All heavy atoms as TSV, in Angstrom:
chain	resi	resn	atom	element	x	y	z
A	1	MET	N	N	213.367	166.128	165.096
A	1	MET	CA	C	212.312	166.143	166.083
A	1	MET	C	C	212.792	166.901	167.320
A	1	MET	O	O	213.920	166.759	167.749
A	1	MET	CB	C	211.930	164.715	166.441
A	1	MET	CG	C	210.844	164.624	167.478
A	1	MET	SD	S	210.275	162.932	167.628
A	1	MET	CE	C	208.609	163.244	168.044
A	2	SER	N	N	211.907	167.706	167.898
A	2	SER	CA	C	212.277	168.500	169.068
A	2	SER	C	C	212.303	167.623	170.321
A	2	SER	O	O	211.796	166.505	170.340
A	2	SER	CB	C	211.293	169.653	169.250
A	2	SER	OG	O	210.029	169.164	169.608
A	3	ASN	N	N	212.856	168.165	171.403
A	3	ASN	CA	C	212.923	167.415	172.646
A	3	ASN	C	C	211.761	167.752	173.575
A	3	ASN	O	O	211.827	167.515	174.764
A	3	ASN	CB	C	214.261	167.669	173.348
A	3	ASN	CG	C	214.468	169.140	173.671
A	3	ASN	OD1	O	213.648	169.977	173.329
A	3	ASN	ND2	N	215.572	169.442	174.316
A	4	HIS	N	N	210.715	168.337	173.022
A	4	HIS	CA	C	209.512	168.635	173.801
A	4	HIS	C	C	208.277	168.411	172.919
A	4	HIS	O	O	208.390	168.248	171.708
A	4	HIS	CB	C	209.545	170.084	174.295
A	4	HIS	CG	C	209.332	171.072	173.181
A	4	HIS	ND1	N	210.331	171.421	172.309
A	4	HIS	CD2	C	208.235	171.763	172.798
A	4	HIS	CE1	C	209.868	172.296	171.432
A	4	HIS	NE2	N	208.590	172.516	171.704
A	5	HIS	N	N	207.126	168.379	173.552
A	5	HIS	CA	C	205.860	168.249	172.825
A	5	HIS	C	C	204.976	169.439	173.166
A	5	HIS	O	O	204.962	169.906	174.298
A	5	HIS	CB	C	205.130	166.963	173.208
A	5	HIS	CG	C	205.888	165.724	172.883
A	5	HIS	ND1	N	206.172	165.335	171.596
A	5	HIS	CD2	C	206.434	164.783	173.672
A	5	HIS	CE1	C	206.846	164.205	171.616
A	5	HIS	NE2	N	207.037	163.848	172.873
A	6	THR	N	N	204.241	169.912	172.184
A	6	THR	CA	C	203.257	170.968	172.378
A	6	THR	C	C	201.902	170.405	171.980
A	6	THR	O	O	201.777	169.758	170.942
A	6	THR	CB	C	203.602	172.202	171.522
A	6	THR	OG1	O	204.925	172.628	171.855
A	6	THR	CG2	C	202.623	173.332	171.755
A	7	TYR	N	N	200.901	170.660	172.809
A	7	TYR	CA	C	199.576	170.088	172.601
A	7	TYR	C	C	198.510	171.167	172.533
A	7	TYR	O	O	198.687	172.274	173.016
A	7	TYR	CB	C	199.220	169.144	173.761
A	7	TYR	CG	C	200.128	167.958	173.875
A	7	TYR	CD1	C	201.253	168.004	174.683
A	7	TYR	CD2	C	199.872	166.797	173.181
A	7	TYR	CE1	C	202.099	166.919	174.796
A	7	TYR	CE2	C	200.709	165.701	173.284
A	7	TYR	CZ	C	201.819	165.761	174.091
A	7	TYR	OH	O	202.650	164.694	174.194
A	8	LYS	N	N	197.390	170.796	171.955
A	8	LYS	CA	C	196.191	171.627	171.940
A	8	LYS	C	C	195.040	170.734	172.360
A	8	LYS	O	O	195.056	169.529	172.103
A	8	LYS	CB	C	195.947	172.201	170.543
A	8	LYS	CG	C	194.726	173.086	170.473
A	8	LYS	CD	C	194.606	173.767	169.128
A	8	LYS	CE	C	193.331	174.560	169.101
A	8	LYS	NZ	N	193.577	175.977	168.964
A	9	LYS	N	N	194.022	171.305	173.011
A	9	LYS	CA	C	192.833	170.553	173.388
A	9	LYS	C	C	191.614	171.161	172.706
A	9	LYS	O	O	191.502	172.377	172.597
A	9	LYS	CB	C	192.611	170.584	174.904
A	9	LYS	CG	C	193.626	169.786	175.665
A	9	LYS	CD	C	193.189	169.504	177.096
A	9	LYS	CE	C	193.246	170.690	177.981
A	9	LYS	NZ	N	192.968	170.352	179.400
A	10	ILE	N	N	190.744	170.290	172.229
A	10	ILE	CA	C	189.472	170.730	171.658
A	10	ILE	C	C	188.353	170.015	172.402
A	10	ILE	O	O	188.572	168.991	173.046
A	10	ILE	CB	C	189.380	170.456	170.143
A	10	ILE	CG1	C	189.559	168.965	169.847
A	10	ILE	CG2	C	190.380	171.293	169.377
A	10	ILE	CD1	C	189.313	168.601	168.405
A	11	GLU	N	N	187.164	170.556	172.307
A	11	GLU	CA	C	186.012	169.959	172.983
A	11	GLU	C	C	185.059	169.389	171.946
A	11	GLU	O	O	184.743	170.045	170.954
A	11	GLU	CB	C	185.326	171.027	173.833
A	11	GLU	CG	C	184.357	170.479	174.831
A	11	GLU	CD	C	183.918	171.561	175.807
A	11	GLU	OE1	O	184.717	171.924	176.696
A	11	GLU	OE2	O	182.783	172.038	175.664
A	12	MET	N	N	184.614	168.159	172.192
A	12	MET	CA	C	183.682	167.476	171.290
A	12	MET	C	C	182.558	166.871	172.121
A	12	MET	O	O	182.772	166.521	173.290
A	12	MET	CB	C	184.380	166.343	170.532
A	12	MET	CG	C	185.544	166.760	169.669
A	12	MET	SD	S	185.036	167.655	168.213
A	12	MET	CE	C	184.255	166.374	167.263
A	13	VAL	N	N	181.393	166.705	171.527
A	13	VAL	CA	C	180.277	166.023	172.180
A	13	VAL	C	C	179.873	164.844	171.306
A	13	VAL	O	O	179.553	165.007	170.137
A	13	VAL	CB	C	179.067	166.961	172.383
A	13	VAL	CG1	C	177.909	166.207	173.020
A	13	VAL	CG2	C	179.458	168.166	173.219
A	14	GLY	N	N	179.933	163.646	171.902
A	14	GLY	CA	C	179.503	162.438	171.205
A	14	GLY	C	C	178.166	161.976	171.762
A	14	GLY	O	O	177.847	162.242	172.925
A	15	SER	N	N	177.400	161.290	170.949
A	15	SER	CA	C	176.113	160.776	171.424
A	15	SER	C	C	175.902	159.347	170.934
A	15	SER	O	O	176.526	158.896	169.976
A	15	SER	CB	C	174.964	161.675	170.961
A	15	SER	OG	O	174.859	161.646	169.558
A	16	SER	N	N	175.028	158.648	171.656
A	16	SER	CA	C	174.716	157.267	171.311
A	16	SER	C	C	173.393	156.888	171.955
A	16	SER	O	O	173.093	157.314	173.072
A	16	SER	CB	C	175.810	156.325	171.833
A	16	SER	OG	O	175.390	154.979	171.787
A	17	LYS	N	N	172.619	156.070	171.281
A	17	LYS	CA	C	171.404	155.513	171.869
A	17	LYS	C	C	171.711	154.302	172.730
A	17	LYS	O	O	170.875	153.843	173.484
A	17	LYS	CB	C	170.413	155.131	170.771
A	17	LYS	CG	C	169.823	156.312	170.041
A	17	LYS	CD	C	168.787	155.883	169.036
A	17	LYS	CE	C	168.162	157.092	168.370
A	17	LYS	NZ	N	167.108	156.710	167.431
A	18	THR	N	N	172.946	153.777	172.633
A	18	THR	CA	C	173.307	152.518	173.279
A	18	THR	C	C	174.018	152.680	174.615
A	18	THR	O	O	173.644	152.049	175.596
A	18	THR	CB	C	174.209	151.695	172.335
A	18	THR	OG1	O	173.540	151.550	171.079
A	18	THR	CG2	C	174.501	150.332	172.912
A	19	SER	N	N	175.092	153.518	174.663
A	19	SER	CA	C	175.899	153.568	175.888
A	19	SER	C	C	176.801	154.804	175.914
A	19	SER	O	O	177.044	155.445	174.890
A	19	SER	CB	C	176.792	152.328	176.002
A	19	SER	OG	O	177.795	152.348	175.000
A	20	ILE	N	N	177.309	155.089	177.102
A	20	ILE	CA	C	178.284	156.155	177.271
A	20	ILE	C	C	179.553	155.819	176.497
A	20	ILE	O	O	180.144	156.681	175.840
A	20	ILE	CB	C	178.589	156.362	178.766
A	20	ILE	CG1	C	177.363	156.971	179.456
A	20	ILE	CG2	C	179.816	157.232	178.976
A	20	ILE	CD1	C	177.441	156.973	180.957
A	21	GLU	N	N	179.980	154.561	176.585
A	21	GLU	CA	C	181.201	154.137	175.888
A	21	GLU	C	C	181.083	154.345	174.382
A	21	GLU	O	O	182.026	154.807	173.732
A	21	GLU	CB	C	181.531	152.677	176.204
A	21	GLU	CG	C	181.987	152.442	177.625
A	21	GLU	CD	C	180.843	152.329	178.641
A	21	GLU	OE1	O	179.646	152.329	178.233
A	21	GLU	OE2	O	181.133	152.288	179.834
A	22	GLU	N	N	179.935	154.009	173.834
A	22	GLU	CA	C	179.740	154.201	172.394
A	22	GLU	C	C	179.715	155.687	172.041
A	22	GLU	O	O	180.218	156.090	170.983
A	22	GLU	CB	C	178.461	153.522	171.924
A	22	GLU	CG	C	178.284	153.587	170.411
A	22	GLU	CD	C	177.094	152.797	169.920
A	22	GLU	OE1	O	175.975	153.365	169.919
A	22	GLU	OE2	O	177.281	151.619	169.571
A	23	ALA	N	N	179.174	156.524	172.926
A	23	ALA	CA	C	179.184	157.967	172.691
A	23	ALA	C	C	180.617	158.485	172.621
A	23	ALA	O	O	180.949	159.316	171.772
A	23	ALA	CB	C	178.396	158.687	173.792
A	24	ILE	N	N	181.483	157.976	173.500
A	24	ILE	CA	C	182.902	158.348	173.476
A	24	ILE	C	C	183.528	157.906	172.157
A	24	ILE	O	O	184.217	158.676	171.489
A	24	ILE	CB	C	183.660	157.734	174.672
A	24	ILE	CG1	C	183.194	158.367	175.980
A	24	ILE	CG2	C	185.174	157.882	174.498
A	24	ILE	CD1	C	183.675	157.645	177.230
A	25	GLN	N	N	183.306	156.648	171.782
A	25	GLN	CA	C	183.872	156.119	170.537
A	25	GLN	C	C	183.385	156.913	169.322
A	25	GLN	O	O	184.166	157.185	168.403
A	25	GLN	CB	C	183.500	154.635	170.363
A	25	GLN	CG	C	184.137	153.715	171.371
A	25	GLN	CD	C	185.642	153.602	171.206
A	25	GLN	OE1	O	186.214	153.963	170.183
A	25	GLN	NE2	N	186.295	153.114	172.238
A	26	ASN	N	N	182.110	157.285	169.313
A	26	ASN	CA	C	181.568	158.062	168.195
A	26	ASN	C	C	182.244	159.420	168.070
A	26	ASN	O	O	182.580	159.860	166.966
A	26	ASN	CB	C	180.056	158.235	168.348
A	26	ASN	CG	C	179.295	156.948	168.135
A	26	ASN	OD1	O	179.816	155.981	167.586
A	26	ASN	ND2	N	178.064	156.899	168.606
A	27	ALA	N	N	182.459	160.095	169.213
A	27	ALA	CA	C	183.134	161.399	169.176
A	27	ALA	C	C	184.569	161.255	168.679
A	27	ALA	O	O	185.025	162.037	167.838
A	27	ALA	CB	C	183.116	162.040	170.563
A	28	LEU	N	N	185.285	160.253	169.189
A	28	LEU	CA	C	186.676	160.051	168.773
A	28	LEU	C	C	186.774	159.688	167.292
A	28	LEU	O	O	187.648	160.188	166.580
A	28	LEU	CB	C	187.338	158.965	169.627
A	28	LEU	CG	C	187.578	159.320	171.091
A	28	LEU	CD1	C	188.103	158.100	171.848
A	28	LEU	CD2	C	188.514	160.501	171.223
A	29	ALA	N	N	185.881	158.825	166.829
A	29	ALA	CA	C	185.913	158.412	165.420
A	29	ALA	C	C	185.653	159.585	164.492
A	29	ALA	O	O	186.323	159.741	163.461
A	29	ALA	CB	C	184.886	157.303	165.172
A	30	GLU	N	N	184.704	160.432	164.857
A	30	GLU	CA	C	184.391	161.590	164.015
A	30	GLU	C	C	185.546	162.593	164.031
A	30	GLU	O	O	185.943	163.122	162.993
A	30	GLU	CB	C	183.104	162.248	164.521
A	30	GLU	CG	C	182.424	163.124	163.530
A	30	GLU	CD	C	181.951	162.414	162.272
A	30	GLU	OE1	O	181.557	161.239	162.315
A	30	GLU	OE2	O	181.996	163.066	161.199
A	31	CYS	N	N	186.106	162.824	165.196
A	31	CYS	CA	C	187.231	163.754	165.330
A	31	CYS	C	C	188.451	163.250	164.553
A	31	CYS	O	O	189.174	164.033	163.945
A	31	CYS	CB	C	187.568	163.922	166.804
A	31	CYS	SG	S	188.652	165.296	167.167
A	32	ASN	N	N	188.668	161.943	164.572
A	32	ASN	CA	C	189.820	161.340	163.891
A	32	ASN	C	C	189.801	161.571	162.378
A	32	ASN	O	O	190.838	161.478	161.723
A	32	ASN	CB	C	189.881	159.847	164.205
A	32	ASN	CG	C	191.168	159.220	163.743
A	32	ASN	OD1	O	192.250	159.689	164.086
A	32	ASN	ND2	N	191.057	158.158	162.961
A	33	LYS	N	N	188.644	161.909	161.820
A	33	LYS	CA	C	188.551	162.170	160.382
A	33	LYS	C	C	189.340	163.413	159.976
A	33	LYS	O	O	189.797	163.500	158.840
A	33	LYS	CB	C	187.088	162.330	159.966
A	33	LYS	CG	C	186.290	161.050	160.052
A	33	LYS	CD	C	184.848	161.292	159.678
A	33	LYS	CE	C	184.017	160.029	159.802
A	33	LYS	NZ	N	182.592	160.287	159.481
A	34	THR	N	N	189.492	164.376	160.898
A	34	THR	CA	C	190.156	165.631	160.542
A	34	THR	C	C	191.302	166.024	161.467
A	34	THR	O	O	192.126	166.850	161.083
A	34	THR	CB	C	189.150	166.803	160.508
A	34	THR	OG1	O	188.520	166.904	161.786
A	34	THR	CG2	C	188.116	166.600	159.426
A	35	VAL	N	N	191.359	165.467	162.667
A	35	VAL	CA	C	192.395	165.841	163.634
A	35	VAL	C	C	193.435	164.735	163.705
A	35	VAL	O	O	193.106	163.573	163.918
A	35	VAL	CB	C	191.796	166.091	165.036
A	35	VAL	CG1	C	192.890	166.396	166.049
A	35	VAL	CG2	C	190.773	167.223	164.982
A	36	LYS	N	N	194.690	165.100	163.519
A	36	LYS	CA	C	195.790	164.129	163.562
A	36	LYS	C	C	196.512	164.223	164.905
A	36	LYS	O	O	196.386	165.216	165.613
A	36	LYS	CB	C	196.776	164.379	162.413
A	36	LYS	CG	C	196.125	164.338	161.041
A	36	LYS	CD	C	195.413	163.032	160.804
A	36	LYS	CE	C	194.662	163.038	159.494
A	36	LYS	NZ	N	193.513	162.158	159.494
A	37	ASN	N	N	197.269	163.214	165.232
A	37	ASN	CA	C	198.111	163.177	166.430
A	37	ASN	C	C	197.317	163.235	167.732
A	37	ASN	O	O	197.788	163.775	168.729
A	37	ASN	CB	C	199.159	164.296	166.411
A	37	ASN	CG	C	200.040	164.249	165.192
A	37	ASN	OD1	O	200.446	163.183	164.750
A	37	ASN	ND2	N	200.325	165.405	164.623
A	38	MET	N	N	196.092	162.675	167.741
A	38	MET	CA	C	195.328	162.644	168.989
A	38	MET	C	C	196.050	161.730	169.978
A	38	MET	O	O	196.471	160.640	169.622
A	38	MET	CB	C	193.904	162.130	168.752
A	38	MET	CG	C	193.047	163.057	167.936
A	38	MET	SD	S	191.303	162.584	167.891
A	38	MET	CE	C	191.369	160.911	167.291
A	39	ASP	N	N	196.191	162.206	171.230
A	39	ASP	CA	C	196.922	161.437	172.235
A	39	ASP	C	C	196.085	161.041	173.447
A	39	ASP	O	O	196.364	160.040	174.073
A	39	ASP	CB	C	198.140	162.224	172.728
A	39	ASP	CG	C	199.314	162.161	171.762
A	39	ASP	OD1	O	199.297	161.313	170.854
A	39	ASP	OD2	O	200.236	162.971	171.914
A	40	TRP	N	N	195.101	161.834	173.845
A	40	TRP	CA	C	194.315	161.488	175.030
A	40	TRP	C	C	192.963	162.177	174.979
A	40	TRP	O	O	192.721	163.067	174.182
A	40	TRP	CB	C	195.056	161.869	176.318
A	40	TRP	CG	C	194.997	163.325	176.663
A	40	TRP	CD1	C	194.021	163.949	177.403
A	40	TRP	CD2	C	195.906	164.341	176.283
A	40	TRP	NE1	N	194.287	165.295	177.496
A	40	TRP	CE2	C	195.447	165.560	176.831
A	40	TRP	CE3	C	197.079	164.357	175.552
A	40	TRP	CZ2	C	196.113	166.762	176.648
A	40	TRP	CZ3	C	197.739	165.554	175.378
A	40	TRP	CH2	C	197.260	166.732	175.921
A	41	PHE	N	N	192.071	161.726	175.879
A	41	PHE	CA	C	190.792	162.410	176.046
A	41	PHE	C	C	190.430	162.440	177.522
A	41	PHE	O	O	190.882	161.605	178.301
A	41	PHE	CB	C	189.676	161.751	175.219
A	41	PHE	CG	C	189.236	160.409	175.712
A	41	PHE	CD1	C	188.199	160.290	176.628
A	41	PHE	CD2	C	189.861	159.256	175.261
A	41	PHE	CE1	C	187.791	159.047	177.083
A	41	PHE	CE2	C	189.456	158.006	175.703
A	41	PHE	CZ	C	188.419	157.911	176.606
A	42	GLU	N	N	189.623	163.428	177.884
A	42	GLU	CA	C	189.084	163.565	179.227
A	42	GLU	C	C	187.571	163.659	179.093
A	42	GLU	O	O	187.075	164.452	178.288
A	42	GLU	CB	C	189.554	164.859	179.891
A	42	GLU	CG	C	191.032	165.085	179.930
A	42	GLU	CD	C	191.349	166.530	180.320
A	42	GLU	OE1	O	190.773	167.047	181.305
A	42	GLU	OE2	O	192.171	167.132	179.614
A	43	VAL	N	N	186.843	162.888	179.875
A	43	VAL	CA	C	185.391	163.033	179.927
A	43	VAL	C	C	185.108	164.153	180.922
A	43	VAL	O	O	185.479	164.055	182.088
A	43	VAL	CB	C	184.699	161.728	180.367
A	43	VAL	CG1	C	183.202	161.947	180.525
A	43	VAL	CG2	C	184.973	160.613	179.366
A	44	ILE	N	N	184.504	165.228	180.442
A	44	ILE	CA	C	184.259	166.353	181.333
A	44	ILE	C	C	182.785	166.517	181.693
A	44	ILE	O	O	182.462	167.208	182.653
A	44	ILE	CB	C	184.824	167.672	180.760
A	44	ILE	CG1	C	184.210	168.001	179.410
A	44	ILE	CG2	C	186.330	167.599	180.645
A	44	ILE	CD1	C	184.545	169.401	178.936
A	45	GLU	N	N	181.902	165.863	180.938
A	45	GLU	CA	C	180.475	165.962	181.239
A	45	GLU	C	C	179.754	164.758	180.654
A	45	GLU	O	O	180.066	164.309	179.546
A	45	GLU	CB	C	179.917	167.253	180.638
A	45	GLU	CG	C	178.511	167.562	181.015
A	45	GLU	CD	C	178.059	168.914	180.479
A	45	GLU	OE1	O	178.522	169.323	179.402
A	45	GLU	OE2	O	177.232	169.558	181.152
A	46	THR	N	N	178.814	164.246	181.400
A	46	THR	CA	C	177.974	163.145	180.924
A	46	THR	C	C	176.527	163.535	181.172
A	46	THR	O	O	176.174	164.007	182.251
A	46	THR	CB	C	178.275	161.844	181.697
A	46	THR	OG1	O	179.670	161.561	181.603
A	46	THR	CG2	C	177.500	160.673	181.112
A	47	ARG	N	N	175.706	163.372	180.158
A	47	ARG	CA	C	174.286	163.686	180.309
A	47	ARG	C	C	173.490	162.813	179.341
A	47	ARG	O	O	174.063	162.099	178.525
A	47	ARG	CB	C	174.025	165.168	180.077
A	47	ARG	CG	C	174.311	165.624	178.674
A	47	ARG	CD	C	174.066	167.130	178.514
A	47	ARG	NE	N	174.577	167.553	177.239
A	47	ARG	CZ	C	175.842	167.927	177.022
A	47	ARG	NH1	N	176.718	167.922	177.995
A	47	ARG	NH2	N	176.230	168.290	175.822
A	48	GLY	N	N	172.193	162.881	179.449
A	48	GLY	CA	C	171.366	162.081	178.556
A	48	GLY	C	C	170.028	162.740	178.303
A	48	GLY	O	O	169.639	163.695	178.968
A	49	HIS	N	N	169.347	162.198	177.355
A	49	HIS	CA	C	168.013	162.654	176.963
A	49	HIS	C	C	167.020	161.588	177.437
A	49	HIS	O	O	167.234	160.401	177.227
A	49	HIS	CB	C	167.976	162.813	175.438
A	49	HIS	CG	C	166.660	163.257	174.917
A	49	HIS	ND1	N	166.015	162.596	173.906
A	49	HIS	CD2	C	165.848	164.292	175.265
A	49	HIS	CE1	C	164.873	163.206	173.640
A	49	HIS	NE2	N	164.753	164.237	174.459
A	50	ILE	N	N	165.948	162.035	178.080
A	50	ILE	CA	C	164.951	161.102	178.620
A	50	ILE	C	C	163.740	161.071	177.698
A	50	ILE	O	O	163.205	162.117	177.317
A	50	ILE	CB	C	164.519	161.534	180.034
A	50	ILE	CG1	C	165.725	161.573	180.961
A	50	ILE	CG2	C	163.436	160.600	180.571
A	50	ILE	CD1	C	165.448	162.227	182.300
A	51	VAL	N	N	163.316	159.873	177.351
A	51	VAL	CA	C	162.128	159.666	176.525
A	51	VAL	C	C	161.230	158.658	177.241
A	51	VAL	O	O	161.662	157.529	177.525
A	51	VAL	CB	C	162.505	159.142	175.116
A	51	VAL	CG1	C	161.252	158.865	174.299
A	51	VAL	CG2	C	163.421	160.118	174.399
A	52	ASP	N	N	160.020	159.053	177.566
A	52	ASP	CA	C	159.054	158.178	178.244
A	52	ASP	C	C	159.641	157.528	179.495
A	52	ASP	O	O	159.463	156.327	179.739
A	52	ASP	CB	C	158.517	157.107	177.289
A	52	ASP	CG	C	157.745	157.708	176.124
A	52	ASP	OD1	O	157.076	158.747	176.318
A	52	ASP	OD2	O	157.834	157.153	175.014
A	53	GLY	N	N	160.391	158.285	180.282
A	53	GLY	CA	C	160.934	157.796	181.537
A	53	GLY	C	C	162.156	156.901	181.414
A	53	GLY	O	O	162.604	156.320	182.403
A	54	ALA	N	N	162.720	156.782	180.221
A	54	ALA	CA	C	163.903	155.940	180.010
A	54	ALA	C	C	164.943	156.731	179.210
A	54	ALA	O	O	164.647	157.783	178.652
A	54	ALA	CB	C	163.526	154.667	179.245
A	55	VAL	N	N	166.148	156.191	179.162
A	55	VAL	CA	C	167.223	156.859	178.421
A	55	VAL	C	C	166.912	156.817	176.927
A	55	VAL	O	O	166.735	155.740	176.351
A	55	VAL	CB	C	168.586	156.175	178.685
A	55	VAL	CG1	C	169.668	156.807	177.825
A	55	VAL	CG2	C	168.954	156.260	180.158
A	56	GLY	N	N	166.825	157.992	176.320
A	56	GLY	CA	C	166.641	158.094	174.874
A	56	GLY	C	C	167.980	158.028	174.155
A	56	GLY	O	O	168.132	157.344	173.159
A	57	HIS	N	N	168.951	158.769	174.689
A	57	HIS	CA	C	170.327	158.681	174.202
A	57	HIS	C	C	171.268	159.317	175.220
A	57	HIS	O	O	170.848	160.098	176.069
A	57	HIS	CB	C	170.507	159.291	172.810
A	57	HIS	CG	C	170.333	160.778	172.741
A	57	HIS	ND1	N	169.116	161.377	172.563
A	57	HIS	CD2	C	171.235	161.782	172.823
A	57	HIS	CE1	C	169.260	162.684	172.533
A	57	HIS	NE2	N	170.546	162.968	172.697
A	58	PHE	N	N	172.524	158.928	175.143
A	58	PHE	CA	C	173.579	159.416	176.013
A	58	PHE	C	C	174.365	160.485	175.279
A	58	PHE	O	O	174.570	160.387	174.073
A	58	PHE	CB	C	174.551	158.277	176.379
A	58	PHE	CG	C	173.898	157.134	177.088
A	58	PHE	CD1	C	173.369	156.061	176.369
A	58	PHE	CD2	C	173.823	157.102	178.463
A	58	PHE	CE1	C	172.783	155.000	177.015
A	58	PHE	CE2	C	173.236	156.038	179.124
A	58	PHE	CZ	C	172.709	154.979	178.398
A	59	GLN	N	N	174.834	161.498	176.012
A	59	GLN	CA	C	175.735	162.509	175.462
A	59	GLN	C	C	176.942	162.621	176.386
A	59	GLN	O	O	176.785	162.662	177.611
A	59	GLN	CB	C	175.065	163.870	175.376
A	59	GLN	CG	C	174.009	163.973	174.305
A	59	GLN	CD	C	173.436	165.377	174.231
A	59	GLN	OE1	O	173.369	166.087	175.223
A	59	GLN	NE2	N	173.024	165.782	173.044
A	60	VAL	N	N	178.127	162.650	175.799
A	60	VAL	CA	C	179.361	162.755	176.569
A	60	VAL	C	C	180.201	163.878	175.965
A	60	VAL	O	O	180.473	163.878	174.764
A	60	VAL	CB	C	180.152	161.422	176.543
A	60	VAL	CG1	C	181.440	161.555	177.320
A	60	VAL	CG2	C	179.311	160.294	177.098
A	61	THR	N	N	180.594	164.834	176.806
A	61	THR	CA	C	181.479	165.908	176.368
A	61	THR	C	C	182.910	165.510	176.698
A	61	THR	O	O	183.202	165.118	177.827
A	61	THR	CB	C	181.139	167.240	177.060
A	61	THR	OG1	O	179.760	167.544	176.798
A	61	THR	CG2	C	182.018	168.370	176.543
A	62	LEU	N	N	183.768	165.582	175.683
A	62	LEU	CA	C	185.163	165.200	175.824
A	62	LEU	C	C	186.070	166.393	175.526
A	62	LEU	O	O	185.739	167.219	174.674
A	62	LEU	CB	C	185.553	164.115	174.808
A	62	LEU	CG	C	184.755	162.845	174.747
A	62	LEU	CD1	C	185.243	162.007	173.566
A	62	LEU	CD2	C	184.890	162.076	176.025
A	63	LYS	N	N	187.201	166.454	176.199
A	63	LYS	CA	C	188.308	167.290	175.765
A	63	LYS	C	C	189.320	166.327	175.180
A	63	LYS	O	O	189.700	165.340	175.824
A	63	LYS	CB	C	188.914	168.072	176.916
A	63	LYS	CG	C	188.036	169.241	177.328
A	63	LYS	CD	C	188.754	170.181	178.233
A	63	LYS	CE	C	187.826	171.340	178.554
A	63	LYS	NZ	N	188.486	172.316	179.415
A	64	ILE	N	N	189.706	166.575	173.948
A	64	ILE	CA	C	190.636	165.694	173.235
A	64	ILE	C	C	191.950	166.447	173.045
A	64	ILE	O	O	191.967	167.559	172.514
A	64	ILE	CB	C	190.055	165.264	171.878
A	64	ILE	CG1	C	188.744	164.509	172.113
A	64	ILE	CG2	C	191.066	164.418	171.106
A	64	ILE	CD1	C	187.977	164.202	170.864
A	65	GLY	N	N	193.041	165.848	173.510
A	65	GLY	CA	C	194.353	166.453	173.375
A	65	GLY	C	C	195.085	165.880	172.185
A	65	GLY	O	O	195.077	164.669	171.963
A	66	PHE	N	N	195.677	166.763	171.401
A	66	PHE	CA	C	196.460	166.297	170.255
A	66	PHE	C	C	197.753	167.090	170.155
A	66	PHE	O	O	197.833	168.253	170.550
A	66	PHE	CB	C	195.660	166.356	168.954
A	66	PHE	CG	C	195.197	167.734	168.558
A	66	PHE	CD1	C	195.921	168.490	167.662
A	66	PHE	CD2	C	194.018	168.251	169.065
A	66	PHE	CE1	C	195.481	169.749	167.269
A	66	PHE	CE2	C	193.566	169.503	168.692
A	66	PHE	CZ	C	194.315	170.253	167.797
A	67	ARG	N	N	198.762	166.438	169.647
A	67	ARG	CA	C	200.107	167.012	169.509
A	67	ARG	C	C	200.139	167.934	168.294
A	67	ARG	O	O	199.623	167.607	167.229
A	67	ARG	CB	C	201.125	165.889	169.357
A	67	ARG	CG	C	202.548	166.283	169.568
A	67	ARG	CD	C	203.477	165.066	169.612
A	67	ARG	NE	N	203.388	164.246	168.401
A	67	ARG	CZ	C	202.703	163.100	168.307
A	67	ARG	NH1	N	202.059	162.595	169.328
A	67	ARG	NH2	N	202.677	162.446	167.169
A	68	ILE	N	N	200.733	169.106	168.464
A	68	ILE	CA	C	200.872	170.074	167.377
A	68	ILE	C	C	202.052	169.681	166.490
A	68	ILE	O	O	203.170	169.503	166.970
A	68	ILE	CB	C	201.111	171.498	167.917
A	68	ILE	CG1	C	199.956	171.942	168.810
A	68	ILE	CG2	C	201.359	172.492	166.787
A	68	ILE	CD1	C	198.650	172.117	168.105
A	69	GLY	N	N	201.778	169.525	165.212
A	69	GLY	CA	C	202.815	169.242	164.221
A	69	GLY	C	C	203.771	168.130	164.607
A	69	GLY	O	O	203.348	167.072	165.039
A	70	GLU	N	N	205.043	168.383	164.445
A	70	GLU	CA	C	206.072	167.379	164.725
A	70	GLU	C	C	206.702	167.539	166.111
A	70	GLU	O	O	207.740	166.977	166.394
A	70	GLU	CB	C	207.165	167.455	163.653
A	70	GLU	CG	C	206.678	167.158	162.258
A	70	GLU	CD	C	206.140	165.744	162.114
A	70	GLU	OE1	O	206.743	164.808	162.671
A	70	GLU	OE2	O	205.115	165.579	161.433
A	71	SER	N	N	206.061	168.329	166.966
A	71	SER	CA	C	206.630	168.572	168.289
A	71	SER	C	C	206.614	167.312	169.135
A	71	SER	O	O	205.913	166.384	168.884
A	71	SER	CB	C	205.885	169.683	169.015
A	71	SER	OG	O	204.620	169.257	169.449
């Protein structure tokens, strides 16, 4: 194992009819299916869809950082 870490960040958008937190969890769960070594996330944007004057669903844009290989 090396004495340093190298990371990459990708951007994902999660959505939920229930909450911002669930939108985050949905994005992370979907990303976890194919991306290994995820270490952190940053919420960079929060928005929602309005239906009849109320929240229809929440959307959260995340940057997810993951470690490259065995670094």
